[in-house]
C-alpha positions in Angstrom: 182.6 101.5 106.3 183.6 98.1 107.8 185.4 95.8 105.4 183.2 93.7 103.1 184.6 91.4 100.4 181.5 90.2 98.6 177.8 91.2 99.1 174.7 89.7 97.7 172.1 92.3 96.8 168.3 91.6 96.5 168.0 93.1 93.1 164.8 94.2 91.3 166.1 96.1 88.4 164.4 99.3 89.5 166.0 102.7 90.1 166.9 102.1 93.8 168.8 98.8 93.4 170.4 99.9 90.1 172.0 102.8 92.1 172.8 100.5 95.0 175.2 98.4 93.0 177.7 101.2 92.2 177.2 102.7 95.6 178.2 99.5 97.3 181.3 99.2 95.2 182.3 102.8 95.9 181.6 102.8 99.6 182.5 99.3 100.6 185.1 98.5 98.0 183.5 95.1 97.5 182.3 92.7 94.8 178.5 92.9 94.3 176.4 89.9 93.3 172.9 90.6 92.2 170.2 88.2 93.3 166.8 88.3 91.5 163.8 86.4 92.8 161.2 85.4 90.3 158.0 85.3 92.4 155.6 85.7 89.6 155.9 89.5 89.1 155.7 89.0 85.3 158.0 88.6 82.4 158.1 92.3 81.7 159.7 92.9 85.1 162.4 90.3 84.5 163.1 91.1 80.8 166.8 92.0 80.4 167.3 92.2 84.1 170.6 90.2 84.1 172.1 92.5 81.5 170.9 95.5 83.5 172.6 94.3 86.7 175.9 93.6 85.0 175.7 97.0 83.3 175.3 98.6 86.7 178.5 96.9 87.9 177.4 93.6 89.4 180.0 90.8 88.9 177.2 88.2 88.6 173.5 88.0 88.5 171.5 85.0 89.7 167.8 84.6 88.9 165.9 82.1 91.1 162.5 80.8 90.0 160.6 80.7 93.3 157.1 80.9 92.0 156.0 77.3 92.6 157.7 77.0 95.9 156.3 80.3 97.2 152.7 79.2 96.5 153.1 75.6 97.7 155.3 76.2 100.8 154.4 79.6 102.0 151.0 80.8 100.6 149.1 77.5 100.9 150.2 77.0 104.6 149.3 80.6 105.4 145.9 80.1 103.9 145.3 77.1 106.2 145.8 79.4 109.2 143.2 81.8 107.8 145.6 84.7 108.1 144.1 88.0 107.1 145.8 91.2 108.4 143.5 93.7 110.0 140.4 92.1 108.7 141.0 92.6 105.0 144.6 92.3 103.7 145.6 88.9 102.3 149.3 89.6 103.0 150.4 89.8 99.4 153.8 91.5 99.9 154.4 89.8 103.3 154.0 86.2 102.0 156.7 86.7 99.3 159.4 88.1 101.6 160.4 85.0 103.6 161.2 82.9 100.5 163.0 85.8 98.8 165.2 86.4 101.8 165.8 82.7 102.4 166.9 82.2 98.8 169.1 85.3 99.0 170.8 83.9 102.1 171.3 80.5 100.3 172.9 82.4 97.3 175.2 84.3 99.6 176.4 81.2 101.3 176.9 79.4 98.0 179.1 82.2 96.5 181.0 82.8 99.7 179.7 86.3 100.4 180.1 87.9 103.8 177.3 90.4 103.5 173.7 90.8 102.4 172.0 94.0 101.1 168.5 95.1 100.4 166.9 98.2 98.9 164.1 98.7 101.5 163.5 102.1 102.8 163.8 103.0 106.5 160.1 103.7 106.7 158.6 100.5 105.5 157.9 96.9 106.7 160.1 95.1 104.3 163.4 96.1 106.0 162.2 94.2 109.1 161.0 91.2 107.1 164.3 90.8 105.2 166.5 91.4 108.2 164.5 89.2 110.5 164.9 86.3 108.0 168.6 87.1 107.6 169.0 86.9 111.4 167.1 83.7 111.7 169.0 81.9 108.9 172.5 83.5 108.7 173.2 85.8 111.6 176.9 85.8 110.8 176.4 87.8 107.6 176.6 91.5 107.7 173.5 93.4 106.6 173.8 96.6 104.6 170.7 98.9 104.2 171.8 101.8 101.9 168.6 103.8 102.5 169.6 104.0 106.2 173.2 105.2 105.2 173.3 107.2 102.0 172.4 110.8 101.3 170.5 110.0 98.0 167.1 111.0 99.3 165.2 111.7 96.1 164.4 110.1 92.8 166.2 112.9 91.0 169.3 112.3 93.1 169.4 108.6 92.2 169.0 109.4 88.5 171.8 112.0 88.7 174.0 109.5 90.5 173.6 106.9 87.7 174.0 109.5 85.0 177.3 110.7 86.4 178.6 107.2 86.2 177.3 106.5 82.7 175.1 103.7 84.0 172.1 103.2 81.8 168.7 103.4 83.5 165.2 103.4 81.9 163.5 105.0 85.0 161.9 108.4 84.6 162.0 111.3 87.0 158.3 111.0 87.9 157.1 107.9 89.5 153.5 108.5 90.7 152.9 105.1 92.3 154.9 102.6 94.2 154.0 99.0 93.2 154.8 95.5 94.3 153.7 92.5 92.3 154.0 88.7 92.6 151.9 85.7 91.7 149.7 86.4 94.8 148.9 90.1 94.4 149.6 93.6 93.1 149.9 96.5 95.5 149.7 100.2 94.7 150.7 103.0 97.0 151.5 106.7 96.8 150.2 109.2 94.3 146.5 110.2 95.0 146.3 107.5 97.6 148.4 109.6 100.1 145.2 111.7 100.7 142.7 109.4 102.4 139.9 111.7 101.3 140.7 111.1 97.7 139.0 108.1 96.1 141.2 105.7 94.3 141.0 106.2 90.5 141.4 103.7 87.7 145.2 104.2 87.6 145.4 102.7 91.1 144.2 99.3 89.8 146.4 97.4 87.3 145.2 93.8 87.4 141.5 93.6 87.9 138.7 95.2 85.9 136.4 97.6 87.6 133.4 95.7 89.1 130.9 97.9 87.4 132.6 97.1 84.1 132.8 93.3 84.7 130.6 90.9 82.7 126.9 91.1 83.4 126.8 87.3 83.4 128.3 85.5 86.4 130.8 82.8 86.1 130.7 79.6 88.2 133.9 77.8 89.1 134.2 74.5 91.0 137.1 74.0 93.3 138.2 70.7 94.8 139.7 71.0 98.3 141.9 68.3 99.9 143.1 68.8 103.5 142.8 72.5 103.3 144.4 73.0 99.9 142.7 73.7 96.6 143.9 70.9 94.3 141.6 71.2 91.3 139.6 73.7 89.3 136.5 72.5 87.4 137.6 68.9 87.8 141.1 69.3 86.6 143.9 68.6 89.0 146.5 71.3 89.2 149.6 72.3 91.2 149.1 75.1 93.7 150.8 77.7 91.4 148.7 76.7 88.4 145.5 76.9 90.5 146.5 80.4 91.6 147.3 81.7 88.1 144.1 80.3 86.6 142.0 81.8 89.4 143.9 85.1 89.1 142.7 85.3 85.5 139.1 84.3 86.3 138.9 86.6 89.3 140.5 89.6 87.6 138.1 89.4 84.7 135.2 89.8 87.2 136.8 92.5 89.3 137.3 90.2 92.3 139.9 90.8 95.0 140.1 94.6 95.2 140.6 96.3 98.6 141.5 99.9 99.5 142.7 100.1 103.1 144.7 102.1 105.6 146.9 99.7 107.6 149.1 99.9 110.6 152.7 99.3 109.5 155.1 97.5 111.8 157.3 100.6 112.2 154.4 102.5 113.7 153.0 104.7 111.0 149.9 104.1 108.9 149.9 103.7 105.2 147.2 103.5 102.5 147.3 100.9 99.7 145.1 99.4 97.0 145.6 95.7 96.9 144.5 93.3 94.2 144.3 89.6 95.1 141.8 88.0 92.7 142.9 84.3 92.9 143.6 84.5 96.6 140.2 85.9 97.4 138.6 83.0 95.6 140.8 80.4 97.3 140.1 81.9 100.7 136.4 81.8 100.1 136.6 78.1 99.1 138.6 77.0 102.1 136.3 78.9 104.5 133.3 77.3 102.8 134.5 73.8 103.4 135.6 74.6 107.0 132.0 75.7 107.7 130.9 72.1 107.0 133.7 70.2 108.6 135.0 72.1 111.7 133.0 72.0 114.9 132.4 75.2 116.8 135.5 75.0 119.1 137.8 74.0 116.3 136.6 76.8 114.0 137.0 79.3 116.8 140.6 78.1 117.4 141.4 78.3 113.7 140.2 81.9 113.8 142.5 82.6 116.7 145.4 81.0 114.8 144.6 83.1 111.8 144.7 86.3 113.7 148.0 85.6 115.3 149.5 84.2 112.1 148.5 87.4 110.2 150.6 89.5 112.5 153.5 87.1 112.5 153.6 87.0 108.7 153.1 90.7 108.4 155.8 91.4 110.9 158.4 89.1 109.1 158.4 86.4 111.7 157.9 83.4 109.4 161.1 81.7 110.6 160.2 81.6 114.3 159.1 78.7 116.5 155.8 80.3 117.2 154.9 80.8 113.5 155.9 77.2 112.7 153.9 75.9 115.6 150.8 77.8 114.4 151.3 76.4 110.9 151.6 72.9 112.4 148.4 73.4 114.3 146.6 74.7 111.2 147.7 71.7 109.3 146.3 69.4 111.9 142.9 71.3 111.8 142.9 71.2 108.0 143.4 67.5 107.7 139.6 66.8 107.4 138.9 70.0 105.4 138.2 68.1 102.2 135.3 68.8 99.8 134.0 70.6 96.8 132.7 74.1 96.4 131.1 76.1 93.6 131.9 79.8 93.7 130.0 82.5 91.8 132.2 85.3 90.3 130.1 88.4 89.7 130.8 92.1 89.8 133.7 92.1 92.2 132.3 89.3 94.5 133.4 85.7 94.9 130.5 83.9 96.7 130.3 80.3 97.7 126.9 79.0 96.4 127.3 75.3 96.7 129.5 73.1 99.0 129.8 69.6 100.1 132.1 67.3 102.0 132.3 63.7 103.0 133.5 64.9 106.4 130.6 67.3 106.8 129.1 67.7 110.3 126.0 69.3 108.8 123.0 67.0 108.9 119.8 67.9 107.0 118.0 65.5 109.3 119.1 67.4 112.4 118.9 70.9 110.9 115.4 70.7 109.4 112.6 72.9 110.8 110.1 70.2 109.9 109.1 67.1 111.8 112.0 64.8 112.7 112.7 61.9 115.0 116.4 62.6 115.6 116.2 65.6 117.9 114.0 65.9 121.0 113.4 69.6 121.7 112.8 68.9 125.4 116.5 67.9 125.8 117.4 71.6 125.2 116.0 72.6 128.6 118.5 70.7 130.7 121.3 71.9 128.5 120.4 75.5 128.8 120.0 75.2 132.6 123.6 73.8 132.9 125.0 76.2 130.3 123.7 79.2 132.1 124.2 77.8 135.7 126.9 80.3 136.7 124.7 83.3 135.6 121.8 81.8 137.6 123.9 81.4 140.7 125.4 84.9 140.5 122.0 86.5 140.2 120.5 84.4 143.1 123.5 85.5 145.3 122.8 89.2 144.5 119.1 88.7 145.3 120.0 87.2 148.7 122.3 90.1 149.5 119.9 92.8 148.6 
């Protein structure tokens, strides 16, 4: 092992990172600083985590509250682009990784560390997301990825490793599902989901109620949108984080935001996951509802193109790249007039925009009416259509001359 003096580990308190702390000390003969990111995964996940890190051998444990910044500076800008990965996934895990890795780098520079470490496996996307951010922000720091180095290849081996060193761990031998949670979403993988012919059962969902068990009476929520950002709920102004947490509660109660997908991982394999994004689903519907009123055809099409490209950049861990930041800048420009108000109906797993209005709306009832009007001359359409289809007309005429 190359010489390392001090390493900052992205620490979750789970089995893997609990074993990584003593493994780093033994194999790199270095000081280990645990870094914990609070991204809204819940108090239960964070309870006693500092004591657990120190008991595992960390010299220090830093806990950074990143919840508000994550929603305001990462999730809200991503939403303006319209980023949805492979048509359905609202990028719940992906959106949290840039800010976690960035804060980890900042911690490392502050404590004078010469290395960074993460507990991502060699099969997943997160190793790329973390290390791409490390490279973009602090390429001089060494990166250690234990899962690509050690021979602890099973949950049982990790538990035995900790037990042999008298390091306390509350993890059990069996872990049916792999879960990731933050303020934006909860993901569930593994277990019965590894067979794509097996339907997800209730154990695969931890946040939202089953749509068929949701209330029989719909709930209507009014969202205020300002320049592509939801700024109020039912007339009350709120911060981005507070908007999200409130809508999470409302959406989860109605079974909103569930998807069960097989996605293409960056590393080449496919994986299946059940994702729950109740508040995010509501916010996305609200923004798209106002966009429909405000953006002209070409602008809306371009925003869709931005969203498609952004979804892959975010999923692939390329947030801190010139291209991604350029896309976000373009989305901000397009979102400037996206201001208005929408009413969304929450009912049996669906979030549906039922009312929408905007002072910047391009929709005109006078122009759109099917009744008599004096603002649109139908005869004008003939010239437009002839010019619009001119190339097709010329092409066919040429073929007719040649035949």
